[in-house]
CHARMM internal coordinates of N, CA and C (Angstrom, degrees):
IC EDIT
DIST 1 N 1 CA 1.4704
DIST 1 CA 1 C 1.5392
ANGL 1 N 1 CA 1 C 110.51
DIST 1 C 2 N 1.3241
ANGL 1 CA 1 C 2 N 116.79
DIHE 1 N 1 CA 1 C 2 N -48.76
DIST 2 N 2 CA 1.4685
ANGL 1 C 2 N 2 CA 120.98
DIHE 1 CA 1 C 2 N 2 CA 179.23
DIST 2 CA 2 C 1.5256
ANGL 2 N 2 CA 2 C 109.57
DIHE 1 C 2 N 2 CA 2 C -61.99
DIST 2 C 3 N 1.3099
ANGL 2 CA 2 C 3 N 116.71
DIHE 2 N 2 CA 2 C 3 N -38.88
DIST 3 N 3 CA 1.4651
ANGL 2 C 3 N 3 CA 120.29
DIHE 2 CA 2 C 3 N 3 CA 179.20
DIST 3 CA 3 C 1.5290
ANGL 3 N 3 CA 3 C 111.24
DIHE 2 C 3 N 3 CA 3 C -60.33
DIST 3 C 4 N 1.3037
ANGL 3 CA 3 C 4 N 116.76
DIHE 3 N 3 CA 3 C 4 N -41.29
DIST 4 N 4 CA 1.4748
ANGL 3 C 4 N 4 CA 120.99
DIHE 3 CA 3 C 4 N 4 CA 179.78
DIST 4 CA 4 C 1.5309
ANGL 4 N 4 CA 4 C 109.59
DIHE 3 C 4 N 4 CA 4 C -64.23
DIST 4 C 5 N 1.3217
ANGL 4 CA 4 C 5 N 116.86
DIHE 4 N 4 CA 4 C 5 N -44.05
DIST 5 N 5 CA 1.4689
ANGL 4 C 5 N 5 CA 120.91
DIHE 4 CA 4 C 5 N 5 CA 179.46
DIST 5 CA 5 C 1.5303
ANGL 5 N 5 CA 5 C 109.74
DIHE 4 C 5 N 5 CA 5 C -62.25
DIST 5 C 6 N 1.3119
ANGL 5 CA 5 C 6 N 117.13
DIHE 5 N 5 CA 5 C 6 N -44.98
DIST 6 N 6 CA 1.4635
ANGL 5 C 6 N 6 CA 121.11
DIHE 5 CA 5 C 6 N 6 CA 179.18
DIST 6 CA 6 C 1.5254
ANGL 6 N 6 CA 6 C 109.63
DIHE 5 C 6 N 6 CA 6 C -62.15
DIST 6 C 7 N 1.3080
ANGL 6 CA 6 C 7 N 116.45
DIHE 6 N 6 CA 6 C 7 N -42.22
DIST 7 N 7 CA 1.4680
ANGL 6 C 7 N 7 CA 120.63
DIHE 6 CA 6 C 7 N 7 CA 179.10
DIST 7 CA 7 C 1.5335
ANGL 7 N 7 CA 7 C 110.29
DIHE 6 C 7 N 7 CA 7 C -61.44
DIST 7 C 8 N 1.3137
ANGL 7 CA 7 C 8 N 117.08
DIHE 7 N 7 CA 7 C 8 N -46.67
DIST 8 N 8 CA 1.4737
ANGL 7 C 8 N 8 CA 121.27
DIHE 7 CA 7 C 8 N 8 CA 179.46
DIST 8 CA 8 C 1.5330
ANGL 8 N 8 CA 8 C 109.69
DIHE 7 C 8 N 8 CA 8 C -62.27
DIST 8 C 9 N 1.3307
ANGL 8 CA 8 C 9 N 117.44
DIHE 8 N 8 CA 8 C 9 N -43.13
DIST 9 N 9 CA 1.4677
ANGL 8 C 9 N 9 CA 121.28
DIHE 8 CA 8 C 9 N 9 CA 178.27
DIST 9 CA 9 C 1.5227
ANGL 9 N 9 CA 9 C 110.33
DIHE 8 C 9 N 9 CA 9 C -60.97
DIST 9 C 10 N 1.3259
ANGL 9 CA 9 C 10 N 115.69
DIHE 9 N 9 CA 9 C 10 N -42.80
DIST 10 N 10 CA 1.4664
ANGL 9 C 10 N 10 CA 119.66
DIHE 9 CA 9 C 10 N 10 CA 178.39
DIST 10 CA 10 C 1.5193
ANGL 10 N 10 CA 10 C 111.44
DIHE 9 C 10 N 10 CA 10 C -60.23
DIST 10 C 11 N 1.3161
ANGL 10 CA 10 C 11 N 116.20
DIHE 10 N 10 CA 10 C 11 N -43.00
DIST 11 N 11 CA 1.4703
ANGL 10 C 11 N 11 CA 120.50
DIHE 10 CA 10 C 11 N 11 CA 179.81
DIST 11 CA 11 C 1.5312
ANGL 11 N 11 CA 11 C 109.48
DIHE 10 C 11 N 11 CA 11 C -63.71
DIST 11 C 12 N 1.3251
ANGL 11 CA 11 C 12 N 117.22
DIHE 11 N 11 CA 11 C 12 N -44.62
DIST 12 N 12 CA 1.4636
ANGL 11 C 12 N 12 CA 121.31
DIHE 11 CA 11 C 12 N 12 CA -179.88
DIST 12 CA 12 C 1.5344
ANGL 12 N 12 CA 12 C 109.73
DIHE 11 C 12 N 12 CA 12 C -61.96
DIST 12 C 13 N 1.3277
ANGL 12 CA 12 C 13 N 116.81
DIHE 12 N 12 CA 12 C 13 N -46.71
DIST 13 N 13 CA 1.4731
ANGL 12 C 13 N 13 CA 120.64
DIHE 12 CA 12 C 13 N 13 CA 179.50
DIST 13 CA 13 C 1.5218
ANGL 13 N 13 CA 13 C 109.89
DIHE 12 C 13 N 13 CA 13 C -61.25
DIST 13 C 14 N 1.3266
ANGL 13 CA 13 C 14 N 116.52
DIHE 13 N 13 CA 13 C 14 N -42.69
DIST 14 N 14 CA 1.4655
ANGL 13 C 14 N 14 CA 120.79
DIHE 13 CA 13 C 14 N 14 CA 179.03
DIST 14 CA 14 C 1.5358
ANGL 14 N 14 CA 14 C 110.42
DIHE 13 C 14 N 14 CA 14 C -59.71
DIST 14 C 15 N 1.3249
ANGL 14 CA 14 C 15 N 116.29
DIHE 14 N 14 CA 14 C 15 N -46.36
DIST 15 N 15 CA 1.4809
ANGL 14 C 15 N 15 CA 120.88
DIHE 14 CA 14 C 15 N 15 CA 179.63
DIST 15 CA 15 C 1.5363
ANGL 15 N 15 CA 15 C 110.11
DIHE 14 C 15 N 15 CA 15 C -61.80
DIST 15 C 16 N 1.3307
ANGL 15 CA 15 C 16 N 117.52
DIHE 15 N 15 CA 15 C 16 N -43.70
DIST 16 N 16 CA 1.4706
ANGL 15 C 16 N 16 CA 120.97
DIHE 15 CA 15 C 16 N 16 CA 179.67
DIST 16 CA 16 C 1.5288
ANGL 16 N 16 CA 16 C 110.16
DIHE 15 C 16 N 16 CA 16 C -61.48
DIST 16 C 17 N 1.3295
ANGL 16 CA 16 C 17 N 116.61
DIHE 16 N 16 CA 16 C 17 N -46.29
DIST 17 N 17 CA 1.4714
ANGL 16 C 17 N 17 CA 120.63
DIHE 16 CA 16 C 17 N 17 CA -179.92
DIST 17 CA 17 C 1.5271
ANGL 17 N 17 CA 17 C 110.08
DIHE 16 C 17 N 17 CA 17 C -61.96
DIST 17 C 18 N 1.3276
ANGL 17 CA 17 C 18 N 116.11
DIHE 17 N 17 CA 17 C 18 N -43.23
DIST 18 N 18 CA 1.4713
ANGL 17 C 18 N 18 CA 119.50
DIHE 17 CA 17 C 18 N 18 CA 179.31
DIST 18 CA 18 C 1.5285
ANGL 18 N 18 CA 18 C 110.48
DIHE 17 C 18 N 18 CA 18 C -62.46
DIST 18 C 19 N 1.3090
ANGL 18 CA 18 C 19 N 118.10
DIHE 18 N 18 CA 18 C 19 N -44.49
DIST 19 N 19 CA 1.4666
ANGL 18 C 19 N 19 CA 120.43
DIHE 18 CA 18 C 19 N 19 CA -178.21
DIST 19 CA 19 C 1.5284
ANGL 19 N 19 CA 19 C 110.56
DIHE 18 C 19 N 19 CA 19 C -65.53
DIST 19 C 20 N 1.3421
ANGL 19 CA 19 C 20 N 116.49
DIHE 19 N 19 CA 19 C 20 N -37.29
DIST 20 N 20 CA 1.4692
ANGL 19 C 20 N 20 CA 119.88
DIHE 19 CA 19 C 20 N 20 CA 177.77
DIST 20 CA 20 C 1.5258
ANGL 20 N 20 CA 20 C 109.71
DIHE 19 C 20 N 20 CA 20 C -64.77
DIST 20 C 21 N 1.3322
ANGL 20 CA 20 C 21 N 117.25
DIHE 20 N 20 CA 20 C 21 N -43.81
DIST 21 N 21 CA 1.4608
ANGL 20 C 21 N 21 CA 119.44
DIHE 20 CA 20 C 21 N 21 CA -178.28
DIST 21 CA 21 C 1.5292
ANGL 21 N 21 CA 21 C 110.37
DIHE 20 C 21 N 21 CA 21 C -66.96
DIST 21 C 22 N 1.3245
ANGL 21 CA 21 C 22 N 117.71
DIHE 21 N 21 CA 21 C 22 N -37.67
DIST 22 N 22 CA 1.4699
ANGL 21 C 22 N 22 CA 120.54
DIHE 21 CA 21 C 22 N 22 CA 177.10
DIST 22 CA 22 C 1.5268
ANGL 22 N 22 CA 22 C 109.39
DIHE 21 C 22 N 22 CA 22 C -63.86
DIST 22 C 23 N 1.3282
ANGL 22 CA 22 C 23 N 116.12
DIHE 22 N 22 CA 22 C 23 N -43.23
DIST 23 N 23 CA 1.4730
ANGL 22 C 23 N 23 CA 120.19
DIHE 22 CA 22 C 23 N 23 CA 177.68
DIST 23 CA 23 C 1.5229
ANGL 23 N 23 CA 23 C 110.30
DIHE 22 C 23 N 23 CA 23 C -59.78
DIST 23 C 24 N 1.3247
ANGL 23 CA 23 C 24 N 117.29
DIHE 23 N 23 CA 23 C 24 N -43.67
DIST 24 N 24 CA 1.4634
ANGL 23 C 24 N 24 CA 121.09
DIHE 23 CA 23 C 24 N 24 CA 179.54
DIST 24 CA 24 C 1.5237
ANGL 24 N 24 CA 24 C 111.22
DIHE 23 C 24 N 24 CA 24 C -63.61
DIST 24 C 25 N 1.3173
ANGL 24 CA 24 C 25 N 116.73
DIHE 24 N 24 CA 24 C 25 N -40.21
DIST 25 N 25 CA 1.4689
ANGL 24 C 25 N 25 CA 120.09
DIHE 24 CA 24 C 25 N 25 CA 178.55
DIST 25 CA 25 C 1.5237
ANGL 25 N 25 CA 25 C 109.49
DIHE 24 C 25 N 25 CA 25 C -62.52
DIST 25 C 26 N 1.3340
ANGL 25 CA 25 C 26 N 117.16
DIHE 25 N 25 CA 25 C 26 N -43.47
DIST 26 N 26 CA 1.4689
ANGL 25 C 26 N 26 CA 120.97
DIHE 25 CA 25 C 26 N 26 CA 179.59
DIST 26 CA 26 C 1.5316
ANGL 26 N 26 CA 26 C 109.91
DIHE 25 C 26 N 26 CA 26 C -63.41
DIST 26 C 27 N 1.3312
ANGL 26 CA 26 C 27 N 117.08
DIHE 26 N 26 CA 26 C 27 N -45.00
DIST 27 N 27 CA 1.4699
ANGL 26 C 27 N 27 CA 120.99
DIHE 26 CA 26 C 27 N 27 CA 179.12
DIST 27 CA 27 C 1.5227
ANGL 27 N 27 CA 27 C 109.70
DIHE 26 C 27 N 27 CA 27 C -61.79
DIST 27 C 28 N 1.3229
ANGL 27 CA 27 C 28 N 116.74
DIHE 27 N 27 CA 27 C 28 N -42.06
DIST 28 N 28 CA 1.4622
ANGL 27 C 28 N 28 CA 121.26
DIHE 27 CA 27 C 28 N 28 CA 179.12
DIST 28 CA 28 C 1.5341
ANGL 28 N 28 CA 28 C 109.66
DIHE 27 C 28 N 28 CA 28 C -61.78
DIST 28 C 29 N 1.3339
ANGL 28 CA 28 C 29 N 117.22
DIHE 28 N 28 CA 28 C 29 N -44.97
DIST 29 N 29 CA 1.4716
ANGL 28 C 29 N 29 CA 121.17
DIHE 28 CA 28 C 29 N 29 CA 178.12
DIST 29 CA 29 C 1.5214
ANGL 29 N 29 CA 29 C 110.62
DIHE 28 C 29 N 29 CA 29 C -59.46
DIST 29 C 30 N 1.3225
ANGL 29 CA 29 C 30 N 116.59
DIHE 29 N 29 CA 29 C 30 N -44.61
DIST 30 N 30 CA 1.4650
ANGL 29 C 30 N 30 CA 120.41
DIHE 29 CA 29 C 30 N 30 CA -179.41
DIST 30 CA 30 C 1.5254
ANGL 30 N 30 CA 30 C 109.84
DIHE 29 C 30 N 30 CA 30 C -62.82
DIST 30 C 31 N 1.3420
ANGL 30 CA 30 C 31 N 116.96
DIHE 30 N 30 CA 30 C 31 N -42.09
DIST 31 N 31 CA 1.4655
ANGL 30 C 31 N 31 CA 120.25
DIHE 30 CA 30 C 31 N 31 CA 178.78
DIST 31 CA 31 C 1.5259
ANGL 31 N 31 CA 31 C 110.99
DIHE 30 C 31 N 31 CA 31 C -62.58
DIST 31 C 32 N 1.3177
ANGL 31 CA 31 C 32 N 116.71
DIHE 31 N 31 CA 31 C 32 N -42.17
DIST 32 N 32 CA 1.4718
ANGL 31 C 32 N 32 CA 120.41
DIHE 31 CA 31 C 32 N 32 CA 178.63
DIST 32 CA 32 C 1.5273
ANGL 32 N 32 CA 32 C 109.85
DIHE 31 C 32 N 32 CA 32 C -62.98
DIST 32 C 33 N 1.3267
ANGL 32 CA 32 C 33 N 117.02
DIHE 32 N 32 CA 32 C 33 N -42.73
DIST 33 N 33 CA 1.4708
ANGL 32 C 33 N 33 CA 120.04
DIHE 32 CA 32 C 33 N 33 CA 179.81
DIST 33 CA 33 C 1.5193
ANGL 33 N 33 CA 33 C 110.36
DIHE 32 C 33 N 33 CA 33 C -63.95
DIST 33 C 34 N 1.3203
ANGL 33 CA 33 C 34 N 117.28
DIHE 33 N 33 CA 33 C 34 N -42.90
DIST 34 N 34 CA 1.4744
ANGL 33 C 34 N 34 CA 120.70
DIHE 33 CA 33 C 34 N 34 CA 178.29
DIST 34 CA 34 C 1.5196
ANGL 34 N 34 CA 34 C 109.29
DIHE 33 C 34 N 34 CA 34 C -61.06
DIST 34 C 35 N 1.3388
ANGL 34 CA 34 C 35 N 116.74
DIHE 34 N 34 CA 34 C 35 N -43.18
DIST 35 N 35 CA 1.4643
ANGL 34 C 35 N 35 CA 120.92
DIHE 34 CA 34 C 35 N 35 CA 179.28
DIST 35 CA 35 C 1.5286
ANGL 35 N 35 CA 35 C 110.52
DIHE 34 C 35 N 35 CA 35 C -60.52
DIST 35 C 36 N 1.3304
ANGL 35 CA 35 C 36 N 116.47
DIHE 35 N 35 CA 35 C 36 N -45.70
DIST 36 N 36 CA 1.4767
ANGL 35 C 36 N 36 CA 120.76
DIHE 35 CA 35 C 36 N 36 CA -179.94
DIST 36 CA 36 C 1.5268
ANGL 36 N 36 CA 36 C 110.02
DIHE 35 C 36 N 36 CA 36 C -63.07
DIST 36 C 37 N 1.3307
ANGL 36 CA 36 C 37 N 116.98
DIHE 36 N 36 CA 36 C 37 N -44.95
DIST 37 N 37 CA 1.4718
ANGL 36 C 37 N 37 CA 120.95
DIHE 36 CA 36 C 37 N 37 CA -179.70
DIST 37 CA 37 C 1.5275
ANGL 37 N 37 CA 37 C 110.17
DIHE 36 C 37 N 37 CA 37 C -61.94
DIST 37 C 38 N 1.3378
ANGL 37 CA 37 C 38 N 117.24
DIHE 37 N 37 CA 37 C 38 N -43.94
DIST 38 N 38 CA 1.4678
ANGL 37 C 38 N 38 CA 120.10
DIHE 37 CA 37 C 38 N 38 CA 179.22
DIST 38 CA 38 C 1.5291
ANGL 38 N 38 CA 38 C 110.42
DIHE 37 C 38 N 38 CA 38 C -63.31
DIST 38 C 39 N 1.3389
ANGL 38 CA 38 C 39 N 116.03
DIHE 38 N 38 CA 38 C 39 N -39.81
DIST 39 N 39 CA 1.4673
ANGL 38 C 39 N 39 CA 119.60
DIHE 38 CA 38 C 39 N 39 CA 178.71
DIST 39 CA 39 C 1.5158
ANGL 39 N 39 CA 39 C 111.05
DIHE 38 C 39 N 39 CA 39 C -63.06
DIST 39 C 40 N 1.3378
ANGL 39 CA 39 C 40 N 116.37
DIHE 39 N 39 CA 39 C 40 N -44.19
DIST 40 N 40 CA 1.4682
ANGL 39 C 40 N 40 CA 120.37
DIHE 39 CA 39 C 40 N 40 CA 179.27
DIST 40 CA 40 C 1.5223
ANGL 40 N 40 CA 40 C 109.32
DIHE 39 C 40 N 40 CA 40 C -62.22
DIST 40 C 41 N 1.3396
ANGL 40 CA 40 C 41 N 116.10
DIHE 40 N 40 CA 40 C 41 N -43.63
DIST 41 N 41 CA 1.4681
ANGL 40 C 41 N 41 CA 120.38
DIHE 40 CA 40 C 41 N 41 CA 179.92
DIST 41 CA 41 C 1.5321
ANGL 41 N 41 CA 41 C 110.09
DIHE 40 C 41 N 41 CA 41 C -61.05
DIST 41 C 42 N 1.3287
ANGL 41 CA 41 C 42 N 116.39
DIHE 41 N 41 CA 41 C 42 N -46.36
DIST 42 N 42 CA 1.4680
ANGL 41 C 42 N 42 CA 120.17
DIHE 41 CA 41 C 42 N 42 CA -180.00
DIST 42 CA 42 C 1.5229
ANGL 42 N 42 CA 42 C 110.93
DIHE 41 C 42 N 42 CA 42 C -63.35
DIST 42 C 43 N 1.3164
ANGL 42 CA 42 C 43 N 116.69
DIHE 42 N 42 CA 42 C 43 N -40.00
DIST 43 N 43 CA 1.4657
ANGL 42 C 43 N 43 CA 120.43
DIHE 42 CA 42 C 43 N 43 CA 178.74
DIST 43 CA 43 C 1.5211
ANGL 43 N 43 CA 43 C 110.58
DIHE 42 C 43 N 43 CA 43 C -63.21
DIST 43 C 44 N 1.3285
ANGL 43 CA 43 C 44 N 116.75
DIHE 43 N 43 CA 43 C 44 N -43.55
DIST 44 N 44 CA 1.4685
ANGL 43 C 44 N 44 CA 120.69
DIHE 43 CA 43 C 44 N 44 CA 179.22
DIST 44 CA 44 C 1.5304
ANGL 44 N 44 CA 44 C 109.60
DIHE 43 C 44 N 44 CA 44 C -62.50
DIST 44 C 45 N 1.3299
ANGL 44 CA 44 C 45 N 116.98
DIHE 44 N 44 CA 44 C 45 N -45.50
DIST 45 N 45 CA 1.4715
ANGL 44 C 45 N 45 CA 120.49
DIHE 44 CA 44 C 45 N 45 CA 178.78
DIST 45 CA 45 C 1.5281
ANGL 45 N 45 CA 45 C 109.98
DIHE 44 C 45 N 45 CA 45 C -60.72
DIST 45 C 46 N 1.3306
ANGL 45 CA 45 C 46 N 116.83
DIHE 45 N 45 CA 45 C 46 N -41.63
DIST 46 N 46 CA 1.4643
ANGL 45 C 46 N 46 CA 121.63
DIHE 45 CA 45 C 46 N 46 CA 179.64
DIST 46 CA 46 C 1.5305
ANGL 46 N 46 CA 46 C 110.31
DIHE 45 C 46 N 46 CA 46 C -61.43
DIST 46 C 47 N 1.3282
ANGL 46 CA 46 C 47 N 116.15
DIHE 46 N 46 CA 46 C 47 N -47.14
DIST 47 N 47 CA 1.4785
ANGL 46 C 47 N 47 CA 120.73
DIHE 46 CA 46 C 47 N 47 CA -179.96
DIST 47 CA 47 C 1.5269
ANGL 47 N 47 CA 47 C 110.10
DIHE 46 C 47 N 47 CA 47 C -62.86
DIST 47 C 48 N 1.3296
ANGL 47 CA 47 C 48 N 117.04
DIHE 47 N 47 CA 47 C 48 N -43.35
DIST 48 N 48 CA 1.4672
ANGL 47 C 48 N 48 CA 120.78
DIHE 47 CA 47 C 48 N 48 CA 179.14
DIST 48 CA 48 C 1.5326
ANGL 48 N 48 CA 48 C 109.79
DIHE 47 C 48 N 48 CA 48 C -61.03
DIST 48 C 49 N 1.3302
ANGL 48 CA 48 C 49 N 117.30
DIHE 48 N 48 CA 48 C 49 N -41.51
DIST 49 N 49 CA 1.4658
ANGL 48 C 49 N 49 CA 120.68
DIHE 48 CA 48 C 49 N 49 CA 178.09
DIST 49 CA 49 C 1.5236
ANGL 49 N 49 CA 49 C 111.11
DIHE 48 C 49 N 49 CA 49 C -62.13
DIST 49 C 50 N 1.3212
ANGL 49 CA 49 C 50 N 116.70
DIHE 49 N 49 CA 49 C 50 N -42.70
DIST 50 N 50 CA 1.4758
ANGL 49 C 50 N 50 CA 120.52
DIHE 49 CA 49 C 50 N 50 CA 178.23
DIST 50 CA 50 C 1.5311
ANGL 50 N 50 CA 50 C 109.50
DIHE 49 C 50 N 50 CA 50 C -61.15
DIST 50 C 51 N 1.3316
ANGL 50 CA 50 C 51 N 116.86
DIHE 50 N 50 CA 50 C 51 N -45.60
DIST 51 N 51 CA 1.4702
ANGL 50 C 51 N 51 CA 120.68
DIHE 50 CA 50 C 51 N 51 CA -179.67
DIST 51 CA 51 C 1.5292
ANGL 51 N 51 CA 51 C 109.98
DIHE 50 C 51 N 51 CA 51 C -61.36
DIST 51 C 52 N 1.3236
ANGL 51 CA 51 C 52 N 116.69
DIHE 51 N 51 CA 51 C 52 N -44.65
DIST 52 N 52 CA 1.4694
ANGL 51 C 52 N 52 CA 120.67
DIHE 51 CA 51 C 52 N 52 CA 179.29
DIST 52 CA 52 C 1.5290
ANGL 52 N 52 CA 52 C 110.05
DIHE 51 C 52 N 52 CA 52 C -61.48
DIST 52 C 53 N 1.3215
ANGL 52 CA 52 C 53 N 116.85
DIHE 52 N 52 CA 52 C 53 N -41.97
DIST 53 N 53 CA 1.4704
ANGL 52 C 53 N 53 CA 120.51
DIHE 52 CA 52 C 53 N 53 CA 178.19
DIST 53 CA 53 C 1.5229
ANGL 53 N 53 CA 53 C 110.97
DIHE 52 C 53 N 53 CA 53 C -62.11
DIST 53 C 54 N 1.3146
ANGL 53 CA 53 C 54 N 116.72
DIHE 53 N 53 CA 53 C 54 N -44.44
DIST 54 N 54 CA 1.4766
ANGL 53 C 54 N 54 CA 120.28
DIHE 53 CA 53 C 54 N 54 CA 179.12
DIST 54 CA 54 C 1.5297
ANGL 54 N 54 CA 54 C 109.77
DIHE 53 C 54 N 54 CA 54 C -61.68
DIST 54 C 55 N 1.3259
ANGL 54 CA 54 C 55 N 117.43
DIHE 54 N 54 CA 54 C 55 N -43.63
DIST 55 N 55 CA 1.4707
ANGL 54 C 55 N 55 CA 121.26
DIHE 54 CA 54 C 55 N 55 CA 178.72
DIST 55 CA 55 C 1.5339
ANGL 55 N 55 CA 55 C 109.79
DIHE 54 C 55 N 55 CA 55 C -61.02
DIST 55 C 56 N 1.3348
ANGL 55 CA 55 C 56 N 115.78
DIHE 55 N 55 CA 55 C 56 N -42.56
DIST 56 N 56 CA 1.4725
ANGL 55 C 56 N 56 CA 119.13
DIHE 55 CA 55 C 56 N 56 CA 177.87
DIST 56 CA 56 C 1.5311
ANGL 56 N 56 CA 56 C 111.11
DIHE 55 C 56 N 56 CA 56 C -60.78
DIST 56 C 57 N 1.3117
ANGL 56 CA 56 C 57 N 115.85
DIHE 56 N 56 CA 56 C 57 N -44.57
DIST 57 N 57 CA 1.4680
ANGL 56 C 57 N 57 CA 119.52
DIHE 56 CA 56 C 57 N 57 CA 179.68
DIST 57 CA 57 C 1.5312
ANGL 57 N 57 CA 57 C 109.89
DIHE 56 C 57 N 57 CA 57 C -60.72
DIST 57 C 58 N 1.3211
ANGL 57 CA 57 C 58 N 116.63
DIHE 57 N 57 CA 57 C 58 N -45.48
DIST 58 N 58 CA 1.4689
ANGL 57 C 58 N 58 CA 120.62
DIHE 57 CA 57 C 58 N 58 CA -179.73
DIST 58 CA 58 C 1.5278
ANGL 58 N 58 CA 58 C 110.28
DIHE 57 C 58 N 58 CA 58 C -61.33
DIST 58 C 59 N 1.3393
ANGL 58 CA 58 C 59 N 116.10
DIHE 58 N 58 CA 58 C 59 N -46.39
DIST 59 N 59 CA 1.4713
ANGL 58 C 59 N 59 CA 120.46
DIHE 58 CA 58 C 59 N 59 CA -179.98
DIST 59 CA 59 C 1.5292
ANGL 59 N 59 CA 59 C 109.90
DIHE 58 C 59 N 59 CA 59 C -61.99
DIST 59 C 60 N 1.3251
ANGL 59 CA 59 C 60 N 117.42
DIHE 59 N 59 CA 59 C 60 N -43.00
DIST 60 N 60 CA 1.4636
ANGL 59 C 60 N 60 CA 120.68
DIHE 59 CA 59 C 60 N 60 CA 179.26
DIST 60 CA 60 C 1.5241
ANGL 60 N 60 CA 60 C 111.19
DIHE 59 C 60 N 60 CA 60 C -61.73
DIST 60 C 61 N 1.3127
ANGL 60 CA 60 C 61 N 117.23
DIHE 60 N 60 CA 60 C 61 N -43.58
DIST 61 N 61 CA 1.4664
ANGL 60 C 61 N 61 CA 120.39
DIHE 60 CA 60 C 61 N 61 CA 178.32
DIST 61 CA 61 C 1.5317
ANGL 61 N 61 CA 61 C 110.13
DIHE 60 C 61 N 61 CA 61 C -62.55
DIST 61 C 62 N 1.3078
ANGL 61 CA 61 C 62 N 115.35
DIHE 61 N 61 CA 61 C 62 N -42.92
DIST 62 N 62 CA 1.4567
ANGL 61 C 62 N 62 CA 120.90
DIHE 61 CA 61 C 62 N 62 CA 179.78
DIST 62 CA 62 C 1.5343
ANGL 62 N 62 CA 62 C 110.44
DIHE 61 C 62 N 62 CA 62 C -60.21
DIST 62 C 63 N 1.3416
ANGL 62 CA 62 C 63 N 114.97
DIHE 62 N 62 CA 62 C 63 N -48.36
DIST 63 N 63 CA 1.4687
ANGL 62 C 63 N 63 CA 120.69
DIHE 62 CA 62 C 63 N 63 CA 179.69
DIST 63 CA 63 C 1.5314
ANGL 63 N 63 CA 63 C 110.04
DIHE 62 C 63 N 63 CA 63 C -62.91
DIST 63 C 64 N 1.3227
ANGL 63 CA 63 C 64 N 116.63
DIHE 63 N 63 CA 63 C 64 N -41.48
DIST 64 N 64 CA 1.4640
ANGL 63 C 64 N 64 CA 121.13
DIHE 63 CA 63 C 64 N 64 CA 177.72
DIST 64 CA 64 C 1.5273
ANGL 64 N 64 CA 64 C 110.49
DIHE 63 C 64 N 64 CA 64 C -59.03
DIST 64 C 65 N 1.3091
ANGL 64 CA 64 C 65 N 115.99
DIHE 64 N 64 CA 64 C 65 N -44.43
DIST 65 N 65 CA 1.4703
ANGL 64 C 65 N 65 CA 120.82
DIHE 64 CA 64 C 65 N 65 CA 179.48
DIST 65 CA 65 C 1.5251
ANGL 65 N 65 CA 65 C 110.35
DIHE 64 C 65 N 65 CA 65 C -62.03
DIST 65 C 66 N 1.3176
ANGL 65 CA 65 C 66 N 116.75
DIHE 65 N 65 CA 65 C 66 N -43.11
DIST 66 N 66 CA 1.4651
ANGL 65 C 66 N 66 CA 120.53
DIHE 65 CA 65 C 66 N 66 CA -179.93
DIST 66 CA 66 C 1.5296
ANGL 66 N 66 CA 66 C 109.64
DIHE 65 C 66 N 66 CA 66 C -63.52
DIST 66 C 67 N 1.3490
ANGL 66 CA 66 C 67 N 116.23
DIHE 66 N 66 CA 66 C 67 N -44.71
DIST 67 N 67 CA 1.4693
ANGL 66 C 67 N 67 CA 120.38
DIHE 66 CA 66 C 67 N 67 CA 179.33
DIST 67 CA 67 C 1.5288
ANGL 67 N 67 CA 67 C 109.47
DIHE 66 C 67 N 67 CA 67 C -61.90
DIST 67 C 68 N 1.3128
ANGL 67 CA 67 C 68 N 117.62
DIHE 67 N 67 CA 67 C 68 N -42.26
DIST 68 N 68 CA 1.4758
ANGL 67 C 68 N 68 CA 121.81
DIHE 67 CA 67 C 68 N 68 CA 178.99
DIST 68 CA 68 C 1.5227
ANGL 68 N 68 CA 68 C 110.85
DIHE 67 C 68 N 68 CA 68 C -62.18
DIST 68 C 69 N 1.3164
ANGL 68 CA 68 C 69 N 116.28
DIHE 68 N 68 CA 68 C 69 N -43.22
DIST 69 N 69 CA 1.4635
ANGL 68 C 69 N 69 CA 120.89
DIHE 68 CA 68 C 69 N 69 CA 179.08
DIST 69 CA 69 C 1.5351
ANGL 69 N 69 CA 69 C 109.68
DIHE 68 C 69 N 69 CA 69 C -63.38
DIST 69 C 70 N 1.3536
ANGL 69 CA 69 C 70 N 114.80
DIHE 69 N 69 CA 69 C 70 N -43.00
DIST 70 N 70 CA 1.4735
ANGL 69 C 70 N 70 CA 119.27
DIHE 69 CA 69 C 70 N 70 CA -179.59
DIST 70 CA 70 C 1.5283
ANGL 70 N 70 CA 70 C 110.88
DIHE 69 C 70 N 70 CA 70 C -63.14
DIST 70 C 71 N 1.3368
ANGL 70 CA 70 C 71 N 116.45
DIHE 70 N 70 CA 70 C 71 N -44.64
DIST 71 N 71 CA 1.4552
ANGL 70 C 71 N 71 CA 118.50
DIHE 70 CA 70 C 71 N 71 CA -177.26
DIST 71 CA 71 C 1.5307
ANGL 71 N 71 CA 71 C 111.31
DIHE 70 C 71 N 71 CA 71 C -71.89
DIST 71 C 72 N 1.3113
ANGL 71 CA 71 C 72 N 117.64
DIHE 71 N 71 CA 71 C 72 N -27.58
DIST 72 N 72 CA 1.4737
ANGL 71 C 72 N 72 CA 120.86
DIHE 71 CA 71 C 72 N 72 CA 178.42
DIST 72 CA 72 C 1.5288
ANGL 72 N 72 CA 72 C 110.22
DIHE 71 C 72 N 72 CA 72 C -71.65
DIST 72 C 73 N 1.3097
ANGL 72 CA 72 C 73 N 115.97
DIHE 72 N 72 CA 72 C 73 N -33.67
DIST 73 N 73 CA 1.4743
ANGL 72 C 73 N 73 CA 119.77
DIHE 72 CA 72 C 73 N 73 CA -179.57
DIST 73 CA 73 C 1.5180
ANGL 73 N 73 CA 73 C 107.71
DIHE 72 C 73 N 73 CA 73 C -85.69
END
COOR INIT
IC SEED 1 N 1 CA 1 C
IC BUILD
């Protein structure tokens, strides 16, 4: 009788441990996905900032050239 109870307890404990580990794996996967998404978002923002900076530089050079032409004339 005691053996049966111990066996049932072991099975229950095993199931609980398995469900906890599955939950942890799912949480870990979600954290990794969030990390990847945040990285992609940051990379996109970084690239957009670089593009905006390049556009600013081009516009500044263009404006400088126009000002130089105006002052030369």
